[in-house]
C-alpha positions as YAML, in Angstrom:
chain: A
units: angstrom
residues:
- id: 1
  name: MET
  ca: [67.24, -49.46, 41.20]
- id: 2
  name: ALA
  ca: [66.14, -51.90, 38.52]
- id: 3
  name: LEU
  ca: [62.50, -51.47, 39.55]
- id: 4
  name: ILE
  ca: [62.79, -47.70, 39.49]
- id: 5
  name: LEU
  ca: [64.46, -47.87, 36.08]
- id: 6
  name: VAL
  ca: [61.68, -50.13, 34.71]
- id: 7
  name: VAL
  ca: [58.98, -47.78, 36.05]
- id: 8
  name: PHE
  ca: [60.77, -44.81, 34.46]
- id: 9
  name: VAL
  ca: [61.06, -46.57, 31.08]
- id: 10
  name: VAL
  ca: [57.41, -47.62, 31.15]
- id: 11
  name: ALA
  ca: [56.29, -44.07, 32.06]
- id: 12
  name: LEU
  ca: [58.45, -42.60, 29.31]
- id: 13
  name: ALA
  ca: [57.11, -45.08, 26.78]
- id: 14
  name: SER
  ca: [53.54, -44.33, 27.88]
- id: 15
  name: ILE
  ca: [54.11, -40.60, 27.40]
- id: 16
  name: LEU
  ca: [55.56, -41.16, 23.95]
- id: 17
  name: VAL
  ca: [52.68, -43.44, 22.95]
- id: 18
  name: LEU
  ca: [50.10, -40.96, 24.28]
- id: 19
  name: ASN
  ca: [51.76, -38.07, 22.45]
- id: 20
  name: LEU
  ca: [51.92, -40.10, 19.26]
- id: 21
  name: ALA
  ca: [48.26, -41.13, 19.58]
- id: 22
  name: TYR
  ca: [47.19, -37.54, 20.28]
- id: 23
  name: SER
  ca: [49.25, -36.23, 17.39]
- id: 24
  name: THR
  ca: [47.74, -38.86, 15.08]
- id: 25
  name: PHE
  ca: [44.24, -38.05, 16.32]
- id: 26
  name: MET
  ca: [44.71, -34.31, 15.79]
- id: 27
  name: GLY
  ca: [46.22, -34.90, 12.37]
- id: 28
  name: SER
  ca: [43.23, -37.02, 11.46]
- id: 29
  name: ARG
  ca: [40.83, -34.33, 12.69]
- id: 30
  name: VAL
  ca: [42.64, -31.67, 10.67]
- id: 31
  name: SER
  ca: [42.55, -33.88, 7.58]
- id: 32
  name: VAL
  ca: [38.82, -34.46, 8.02]
- id: 33
  name: MET
  ca: [38.23, -30.72, 8.48]
- id: 34
  name: VAL
  ca: [40.21, -29.92, 5.35]
- id: 35
  name: GLU
  ca: [38.30, -32.59, 3.45]
- id: 36
  name: HIS
  ca: [34.95, -31.29, 4.75]
- id: 37
  name: SER
  ca: [35.90, -27.72, 3.93]
- id: 38
  name: MET
  ca: [36.84, -28.60, 0.36]
- id: 39
  name: GLN
  ca: [33.79, -30.81, -0.13]
- id: 40
  name: ALA
  ca: [31.47, -28.20, 1.42]
- id: 41
  name: GLU
  ca: [32.77, -25.44, -0.85]
- id: 42
  name: TYR
  ca: [31.90, -27.38, -3.98]
- id: 43
  name: LEU
  ca: [28.56, -28.54, -2.60]
- id: 44
  name: LEU
  ca: [27.66, -24.96, -1.70]
- id: 45
  name: LYS
  ca: [28.62, -23.77, -5.17]
- id: 46
  name: SER
  ca: [26.57, -26.58, -6.67]
- id: 47
  name: ALA
  ca: [23.55, -25.55, -4.57]
- id: 48
  name: VAL
  ca: [23.87, -21.95, -5.79]
- id: 49
  name: ASN
  ca: [24.10, -23.13, -9.39]
- id: 50
  name: PHE
  ca: [21.05, -25.33, -8.79]
- id: 51
  name: ALA
  ca: [19.19, -22.20, -7.63]
- id: 52
  name: ARG
  ca: [20.30, -20.41, -10.79]
- id: 53
  name: VAL
  ca: [18.82, -23.20, -12.92]
- id: 54
  name: LEU
  ca: [15.52, -23.08, -10.99]
- id: 55
  name: ILE
  ca: [15.26, -19.33, -11.53]
- id: 56
  name: LYS
  ca: [16.22, -19.65, -15.20]
- id: 57
  name: GLU
  ca: [13.56, -22.30, -15.79]
- id: 58
  name: ASP
  ca: [10.86, -19.96, -14.49]
- id: 59
  name: THR
  ca: [9.53, -18.52, -17.73]
- id: 60
  name: SER
  ca: [6.38, -16.86, -16.37]
- id: 61
  name: PRO
  ca: [6.44, -13.04, -16.69]
- id: 62
  name: GLU
  ca: [5.46, -12.58, -13.03]
- id: 63
  name: ASP
  ca: [7.24, -14.03, -10.02]
- id: 64
  name: ALA
  ca: [5.37, -15.72, -7.18]
- id: 65
  name: TYR
  ca: [5.82, -18.49, -4.65]
- id: 66
  name: GLN
  ca: [4.03, -20.86, -7.06]
- id: 67
  name: ASP
  ca: [7.09, -20.75, -9.33]
- id: 68
  name: LEU
  ca: [9.61, -23.57, -9.47]
- id: 69
  name: TRP
  ca: [12.12, -21.80, -7.23]
- id: 70
  name: GLY
  ca: [9.35, -20.98, -4.74]
- id: 71
  name: LYS
  ca: [9.61, -24.44, -3.19]
- id: 72
  name: PHE
  ca: [12.86, -23.26, -1.62]
- id: 73
  name: SER
  ca: [11.64, -19.82, -0.53]
- id: 74
  name: GLY
  ca: [11.41, -20.91, 3.11]
- id: 75
  name: GLY
  ca: [14.53, -23.07, 3.04]
- id: 76
  name: SER
  ca: [14.38, -26.79, 2.19]
- id: 77
  name: PRO
  ca: [16.81, -29.71, 2.41]
- id: 78
  name: ILE
  ca: [18.20, -31.23, -0.77]
- id: 79
  name: PRO
  ca: [18.02, -35.07, -0.77]
- id: 80
  name: LEU
  ca: [21.55, -36.45, -0.65]
- id: 81
  name: ASP
  ca: [20.58, -39.32, -2.96]
- id: 82
  name: LEU
  ca: [20.18, -36.82, -5.79]
- id: 83
  name: LEU
  ca: [23.82, -35.86, -5.34]
- id: 84
  name: GLY
  ca: [25.11, -39.41, -4.96]
- id: 85
  name: ILE
  ca: [26.31, -38.75, -1.40]
- id: 86
  name: LYS
  ca: [26.12, -41.61, 1.11]
- id: 87
  name: GLN
  ca: [27.77, -39.86, 4.05]
- id: 88
  name: PRO
  ca: [25.69, -40.21, 7.25]
- id: 89
  name: ASN
  ca: [24.70, -37.29, 9.52]
- id: 90
  name: MET
  ca: [25.12, -34.80, 6.68]
- id: 91
  name: GLN
  ca: [22.53, -32.27, 5.51]
- id: 92
  name: ILE
  ca: [22.40, -29.80, 2.63]
- id: 93
  name: GLU
  ca: [19.83, -26.99, 2.61]
- id: 94
  name: LEU
  ca: [18.94, -24.28, 0.12]
- id: 95
  name: GLU
  ca: [16.95, -21.08, 0.53]
- id: 96
  name: ILE
  ca: [16.00, -18.64, -2.24]
- id: 97
  name: ARG
  ca: [14.85, -15.18, -1.12]
- id: 98
  name: PRO
  ca: [13.50, -12.73, -3.71]
- id: 99
  name: GLU
  ca: [14.91, -9.29, -2.95]
- id: 100
  name: GLU
  ca: [11.92, -7.45, -4.43]
- id: 101
  name: SER
  ca: [9.81, -8.80, -1.58]
- id: 102
  name: LYS
  ca: [11.57, -6.24, 0.65]
- id: 103
  name: VAL
  ca: [11.61, -2.47, 1.06]
- id: 104
  name: PRO
  ca: [14.47, -0.89, -0.97]
- id: 105
  name: LEU
  ca: [16.60, 1.27, 1.33]
- id: 106
  name: ARG
  ca: [18.22, 3.15, -1.54]
- id: 107
  name: ALA
  ca: [14.91, 4.28, -3.06]
- id: 108
  name: MET
  ca: [14.61, 7.18, -0.61]
- id: 109
  name: VAL
  ca: [17.61, 9.06, -2.00]
- id: 110
  name: PRO
  ca: [17.90, 9.66, -5.79]
- id: 111
  name: ILE
  ca: [21.10, 8.58, -7.52]
- id: 112
  name: ALA
  ca: [21.78, 12.09, -8.82]
- id: 113
  name: GLY
  ca: [21.09, 13.72, -5.45]
- id: 114
  name: GLY
  ca: [18.27, 16.11, -4.74]
- id: 115
  name: GLU
  ca: [15.41, 15.87, -2.29]
- id: 116
  name: PRO
  ca: [14.49, 12.48, -0.82]
- id: 117
  name: ASP
  ca: [11.52, 10.65, -2.31]
- id: 118
  name: LEU
  ca: [8.59, 11.38, 0.01]
- id: 119
  name: LYS
  ca: [6.66, 8.24, -0.93]
- id: 120
  name: TRP
  ca: [9.52, 5.95, 0.05]
- id: 121
  name: ARG
  ca: [10.21, 8.07, 3.12]
- id: 122
  name: GLY
  ca: [6.64, 7.35, 4.20]
- id: 123
  name: VAL
  ca: [6.98, 3.63, 3.47]
- id: 124
  name: MET
  ca: [10.14, 3.39, 5.55]
- id: 125
  name: THR
  ca: [8.60, 5.33, 8.44]
- id: 126
  name: ARG
  ca: [5.51, 3.11, 8.48]
- id: 127
  name: LEU
  ca: [7.68, -0.02, 8.36]
- id: 128
  name: PHE
  ca: [9.65, 1.13, 11.41]
- id: 129
  name: ARG
  ca: [6.43, 1.94, 13.25]
- id: 130
  name: ASN
  ca: [4.86, -1.39, 12.34]
- id: 131
  name: LEU
  ca: [7.94, -3.11, 13.77]
- id: 132
  name: GLY
  ca: [7.41, -1.28, 17.06]
- id: 133
  name: PHE
  ca: [10.42, 1.03, 16.97]
- id: 134
  name: ASP
  ca: [8.48, 3.93, 18.54]
- id: 135
  name: ASP
  ca: [7.82, 1.93, 21.70]
- id: 136
  name: ASP
  ca: [10.78, -0.45, 22.08]
- id: 137
  name: GLN
  ca: [12.87, 1.92, 24.25]
- id: 138
  name: GLU
  ca: [16.04, 0.92, 22.39]
- id: 139
  name: GLU
  ca: [18.83, 3.41, 23.13]
- id: 140
  name: ASP
  ca: [21.56, 4.62, 20.77]
- id: 141
  name: GLN
  ca: [24.19, 1.93, 20.24]
- id: 142
  name: THR
  ca: [26.99, 4.11, 18.83]
- id: 143
  name: GLY
  ca: [27.84, 6.03, 22.00]
- id: 144
  name: LEU
  ca: [27.37, 9.33, 20.17]
- id: 145
  name: PHE
  ca: [23.99, 9.99, 21.80]
- id: 146
  name: PRO
  ca: [24.05, 8.14, 25.16]
- id: 147
  name: GLY
  ca: [20.64, 7.16, 26.46]
- id: 148
  name: ARG
  ca: [18.75, 8.61, 23.50]
- id: 149
  name: HIS
  ca: [15.84, 6.70, 22.00]
- id: 150
  name: PHE
  ca: [15.39, 7.45, 18.29]
- id: 151
  name: SER
  ca: [11.79, 7.29, 17.04]
- id: 152
  name: SER
  ca: [10.78, 5.90, 13.64]
- id: 153
  name: GLU
  ca: [10.82, 9.33, 11.97]
- id: 154
  name: GLU
  ca: [14.20, 10.13, 13.51]
- id: 155
  name: LEU
  ca: [15.63, 6.82, 12.29]
- id: 156
  name: VAL
  ca: [14.48, 7.61, 8.75]
- id: 157
  name: ALA
  ca: [15.98, 11.11, 8.98]
- id: 158
  name: ASN
  ca: [19.29, 9.60, 10.17]
- id: 159
  name: LEU
  ca: [19.22, 7.13, 7.28]
- id: 160
  name: ILE
  ca: [18.65, 9.97, 4.81]
- id: 161
  name: ASP
  ca: [21.56, 11.91, 6.38]
- id: 162
  name: TYR
  ca: [23.75, 8.85, 5.89]
- id: 163
  name: MET
  ca: [22.94, 8.62, 2.17]
- id: 164
  name: ASP
  ca: [22.30, 12.16, 0.93]
- id: 165
  name: GLN
  ca: [25.12, 14.18, -0.64]
- id: 166
  name: ASP
  ca: [25.09, 17.22, 1.62]
- id: 167
  name: LYS
  ca: [26.80, 17.52, 5.00]
- id: 168
  name: GLU
  ca: [23.86, 19.14, 6.78]
- id: 169
  name: SER
  ca: [21.17, 17.57, 8.95]
- id: 170
  name: TYR
  ca: [18.02, 16.58, 7.11]
- id: 171
  name: ASN
  ca: [15.43, 19.14, 8.22]
- id: 172
  name: PRO
  ca: [12.38, 19.39, 5.91]
- id: 173
  name: GLY
  ca: [10.18, 21.12, 8.47]
- id: 174
  name: ASP
  ca: [7.30, 18.64, 8.29]
- id: 175
  name: PHE
  ca: [9.34, 15.67, 9.48]
- id: 176
  name: ALA
  ca: [11.85, 14.78, 12.18]
- id: 177
  name: SER
  ca: [15.31, 16.32, 11.83]
- id: 178
  name: GLY
  ca: [18.49, 14.37, 11.22]
- id: 179
  name: ILE
  ca: [21.67, 14.45, 13.30]
- id: 180
  name: GLU
  ca: [24.49, 14.89, 10.76]
- id: 181
  name: SER
  ca: [25.33, 18.45, 11.89]
- id: 182
  name: ASP
  ca: [25.85, 17.11, 15.43]
- id: 183
  name: LEU
  ca: [28.36, 14.47, 14.34]
- id: 184
  name: PRO
  ca: [32.14, 14.72, 13.83]
- id: 185
  name: PRO
  ca: [33.06, 15.62, 10.22]
- id: 186
  name: ASP
  ca: [32.93, 12.77, 7.68]
- id: 187
  name: THR
  ca: [31.12, 10.41, 10.05]
- id: 188
  name: PHE
  ca: [28.65, 9.60, 7.27]
- id: 189
  name: PRO
  ca: [29.85, 8.68, 3.74]
- id: 190
  name: ASN
  ca: [27.05, 10.73, 2.10]
- id: 191
  name: SER
  ca: [26.53, 8.12, -0.58]
- id: 192
  name: ARG
  ca: [23.84, 5.54, -1.14]
- id: 193
  name: ILE
  ca: [24.10, 2.47, 1.05]
- id: 194
  name: ASN
  ca: [25.68, -0.63, -0.52]
- id: 195
  name: ARG
  ca: [25.05, -3.28, 2.16]
- id: 196
  name: VAL
  ca: [22.26, -3.64, 4.68]
- id: 197
  name: GLY
  ca: [24.92, -4.24, 7.34]
- id: 198
  name: GLU
  ca: [26.07, -0.62, 7.01]
- id: 199
  name: ILE
  ca: [23.09, 0.64, 9.00]
- id: 200
  name: LYS
  ca: [24.66, -0.64, 12.23]
- id: 201
  name: VAL
  ca: [26.88, 2.48, 12.30]
- id: 202
  name: ILE
  ca: [23.89, 4.84, 12.06]
- id: 203
  name: PRO
  ca: [22.71, 6.11, 15.47]
- id: 204
  name: GLY
  ca: [19.53, 4.40, 16.60]
- id: 205
  name: PHE
  ca: [19.89, 1.22, 14.55]
- id: 206
  name: THR
  ca: [20.56, -1.13, 17.45]
- id: 207
  name: PRO
  ca: [21.29, -4.86, 17.03]
- id: 208
  name: ALA
  ca: [17.74, -5.75, 18.14]
- id: 209
  name: ARG
  ca: [16.24, -3.42, 15.54]
- id: 210
  name: ILE
  ca: [18.57, -4.65, 12.81]
- id: 211
  name: ARG
  ca: [17.53, -8.26, 13.49]
- id: 212
  name: LYS
  ca: [13.93, -7.27, 12.80]
- id: 213
  name: LEU
  ca: [14.85, -5.23, 9.73]
- id: 214
  name: GLU
  ca: [17.27, -7.50, 7.88]
- id: 215
  name: PRO
  ca: [14.63, -9.85, 6.39]
- id: 216
  name: LEU
  ca: [12.51, -6.87, 5.29]
- id: 217
  name: VAL
  ca: [14.91, -4.40, 3.64]
- id: 218
  name: THR
  ca: [17.31, -4.62, 0.71]
- id: 219
  name: VAL
  ca: [19.83, -2.59, -1.29]
- id: 220
  name: PHE
  ca: [19.05, -4.50, -4.50]
- id: 221
  name: GLY
  ca: [16.17, -4.34, -6.94]
- id: 222
  name: ASN
  ca: [14.52, -1.71, -9.10]
- id: 223
  name: SER
  ca: [12.84, 0.29, -6.31]
- id: 224
  name: ARG
  ca: [9.59, -1.66, -6.61]
- id: 225
  name: ILE
  ca: [8.04, -4.17, -4.21]
- id: 226
  name: ASN
  ca: [6.64, -7.40, -5.63]
- id: 227
  name: VAL
  ca: [3.12, -7.73, -4.20]
- id: 228
  name: ASN
  ca: [3.16, -11.46, -4.94]
- id: 229
  name: LEU
  ca: [6.06, -12.00, -2.57]
- id: 230
  name: ALA
  ca: [6.10, -9.23, 0.03]
- id: 231
  name: PRO
  ca: [5.17, -10.19, 3.63]
- id: 232
  name: ALA
  ca: [2.15, -8.61, 5.27]
- id: 233
  name: VAL
  ca: [4.13, -6.00, 7.23]
- id: 234
  name: VAL
  ca: [5.75, -4.70, 4.02]
- id: 235
  name: ILE
  ca: [2.43, -4.48, 2.16]
- id: 236
  name: LYS
  ca: [0.87, -2.75, 5.16]
- id: 237
  name: SER
  ca: [3.69, -0.19, 5.09]
- id: 238
  name: LEU
  ca: [2.93, 0.90, 1.53]
- id: 239
  name: SER
  ca: [0.19, 3.26, 2.67]
- id: 240
  name: ASP
  ca: [-1.60, 4.48, 5.79]
- id: 241
  name: ASP
  ca: [-4.91, 3.70, 4.09]
- id: 242
  name: ILE
  ca: [-4.33, -0.02, 3.51]
- id: 243
  name: SER
  ca: [-6.23, -1.91, 6.22]
- id: 244
  name: ASP
  ca: [-5.36, -5.26, 7.77]
- id: 245
  name: ALA
  ca: [-8.40, -6.78, 6.04]
- id: 246
  name: GLU
  ca: [-7.17, -5.54, 2.65]
- id: 247
  name: VAL
  ca: [-3.72, -6.97, 3.30]
- id: 248
  name: GLU
  ca: [-5.26, -10.34, 4.18]
- id: 249
  name: ALA
  ca: [-7.31, -10.21, 0.98]
- id: 250
  name: MET
  ca: [-4.16, -9.65, -1.07]
- id: 251
  name: LEU
  ca: [-2.32, -12.49, 0.66]
- id: 252
  name: ALA
  ca: [-5.28, -14.82, 0.15]
- id: 253
  name: PHE
  ca: [-5.65, -13.96, -3.55]
- id: 254
  name: ARG
  ca: [-2.02, -14.58, -4.45]
- id: 255
  name: LYS
  ca: [-2.24, -18.08, -2.89]
- id: 256
  name: SER
  ca: [-5.59, -18.92, -4.48]
- id: 257
  name: ASP
  ca: [-6.29, -20.70, -7.75]
- id: 258
  name: ASP
  ca: [-7.00, -17.29, -9.31]
- id: 259
  name: GLY
  ca: [-3.63, -15.89, -8.22]
- id: 260
  name: PRO
  ca: [-1.03, -14.63, -8.37]
- id: 261
  name: PHE
  ca: [-1.21, -11.01, -9.45]
- id: 262
  name: THR
  ca: [-0.10, -10.56, -13.05]
- id: 263
  name: PHE
  ca: [0.73, -7.64, -15.30]
- id: 264
  name: GLU
  ca: [-2.72, -8.02, -16.85]
- id: 265
  name: ASN
  ca: [-4.84, -8.27, -13.71]
- id: 266
  name: GLN
  ca: [-2.96, -6.31, -11.05]
- id: 267
  name: LYS
  ca: [-4.79, -3.04, -11.64]
- id: 268
  name: GLU
  ca: [-8.22, -4.68, -11.71]
- id: 269
  name: LYS
  ca: [-7.66, -7.01, -8.75]
- id: 270
  name: LEU
  ca: [-5.83, -4.53, -6.54]
- id: 271
  name: GLY
  ca: [-8.34, -1.84, -7.47]
- id: 272
  name: GLU
  ca: [-11.12, -4.10, -6.21]
- id: 273
  name: MET
  ca: [-9.29, -4.83, -2.97]
- id: 274
  name: ILE
  ca: [-7.92, -1.44, -1.96]
- id: 275
  name: GLY
  ca: [-9.77, 0.95, -4.28]
- id: 276
  name: GLU
  ca: [-8.54, 2.52, -7.50]
- id: 277
  name: PRO
  ca: [-7.45, 5.84, -5.88]
- id: 278
  name: GLN
  ca: [-5.32, 3.91, -3.42]
- id: 279
  name: TYR
  ca: [-3.91, 1.73, -6.21]
- id: 280
  name: ASP
  ca: [-2.95, 4.84, -8.18]
- id: 281
  name: LYS
  ca: [-1.06, 6.15, -5.13]
- id: 282
  name: ILE
  ca: [1.12, 3.05, -4.75]
- id: 283
  name: ASN
  ca: [1.29, 1.96, -8.39]
- id: 284
  name: THR
  ca: [4.80, 3.38, -8.95]
- id: 285
  name: MET
  ca: [6.14, 1.45, -5.95]
- id: 286
  name: ILE
  ca: [4.84, -2.05, -6.72]
- id: 287
  name: SER
  ca: [5.40, -4.74, -9.30]
- id: 288
  name: VAL
  ca: [4.69, -8.43, -9.91]
- id: 289
  name: GLU
  ca: [8.18, -9.46, -11.04]
- id: 290
  name: SER
  ca: [11.55, -9.93, -9.37]
- id: 291
  name: ARG
  ca: [14.99, -9.45, -10.86]
- id: 292
  name: TRP
  ca: [17.18, -10.02, -7.81]
- id: 293
  name: PHE
  ca: [17.46, -13.06, -5.55]
- id: 294
  name: GLN
  ca: [19.46, -13.89, -2.46]
- id: 295
  name: VAL
  ca: [20.52, -17.54, -2.29]
- id: 296
  name: LEU
  ca: [21.58, -19.12, 1.00]
- id: 297
  name: SER
  ca: [23.06, -22.62, 0.96]
- id: 298
  name: LYS
  ca: [24.17, -24.65, 3.97]
- id: 299
  name: VAL
  ca: [26.17, -27.85, 4.43]
- id: 300
  name: ASP
  ca: [25.94, -29.36, 7.93]
- id: 301
  name: TYR
  ca: [28.23, -32.21, 8.97]
- id: 302
  name: GLY
  ca: [26.94, -32.35, 12.53]
- id: 303
  name: THR
  ca: [30.24, -31.18, 14.00]
- id: 304
  name: SER
  ca: [30.78, -28.27, 11.59]
- id: 305
  name: THR
  ca: [28.57, -26.12, 9.37]
- id: 306
  name: TYR
  ca: [29.43, -24.16, 6.23]
- id: 307
  name: PHE
  ca: [27.37, -21.43, 4.54]
- id: 308
  name: MET
  ca: [27.40, -19.59, 1.24]
- id: 309
  name: ARG
  ca: [25.38, -16.49, 0.37]
- id: 310
  name: ALA
  ca: [25.08, -15.25, -3.19]
- id: 311
  name: PHE
  ca: [23.12, -12.45, -4.83]
- id: 312
  name: LEU
  ca: [21.82, -13.21, -8.30]
- id: 313
  name: SER
  ca: [20.38, -10.93, -10.95]
- id: 314
  name: LYS
  ca: [17.88, -12.48, -13.33]
- id: 315
  name: GLN
  ca: [18.70, -12.30, -17.03]
- id: 316
  name: GLY
  ca: [16.45, -12.33, -20.05]
- id: 317
  name: ASN
  ca: [16.54, -14.55, -23.12]
- id: 318
  name: GLY
  ca: [16.61, -17.77, -21.08]
- id: 319
  name: GLU
  ca: [20.10, -17.13, -19.67]
- id: 320
  name: LEU
  ca: [21.30, -18.22, -16.26]
- id: 321
  name: PRO
  ca: [21.10, -15.50, -13.60]
- id: 322
  name: GLN
  ca: [24.39, -13.71, -13.06]
- id: 323
  name: ILE
  ca: [26.19, -14.06, -9.73]
- id: 324
  name: ARG
  ca: [26.80, -10.52, -8.45]
- id: 325
  name: SER
  ca: [28.42, -11.32, -5.10]
- id: 326
  name: VAL
  ca: [29.38, -14.41, -3.08]
- id: 327
  name: GLU
  ca: [30.26, -14.91, 0.58]
- id: 328
  name: LEU
  ca: [31.55, -18.16, 2.08]
- id: 329
  name: PHE
  ca: [31.54, -18.56, 5.85]
...
């Protein structure tokens, strides 16, 4: 009986010690997570403010990857020594993406309503084709049109239906027709899109297609594409008559010692590369400056990662860019 009693007491004590140790361990983990979360929030905010300073210090009238903020255009780590942080296995990264390097989704549909802009309709259609949407065999993701593959023109028509003010299907006669008349009432908001993520509810915009589109389209900006910053596929989408060789010439010039394109030389240089008639066709859709930037900051502790995304609008008179929206995740 004594032996049994001793074994019982030892087992009970072991259980209590194990529970206490586990509780202490979990409490410690929670404390560390709370500490990391608080520290990460302020570090992320500091990284965004650092991006604002970089953009503010860029005083050149045009915007290009040669600018001060351009060093972070592809995402770069920030040395911890600069922040006075000695914590091991920790990394802070910052990425600055100019929004005018992308195709503006809202440019197709005027603010005051009316007919869609045919130039931007063409740009969007060519972008979808250049991304392979005519041949990818992606089927409707919404369940409203089971098994249907929407072509590039049909995707653009659906996007116009989503944003235009009327409740009828887009049907210009010389272009693919939309699908709004075939949908339940009030499926589309019939207002201009506010977030790129909204397109996931439009028939035909599957997750695979959205992954290709997200880095190339925006809802910000002044409906002009910065030719100093736009990737090749976006420049190629500006016109059917811009060849791959002309696109390569533009990319090479803006990286050269003679680049980038400026307000003073854009007409001359682009006219030489693509021809003056072609330049006149796209002139109203291009620019050499950027007013909007997306800033992505990341804090990685190895066991947990925190992100912040902010959209900034550039101000004049040497002021810091304004923060228009912030997401922490």
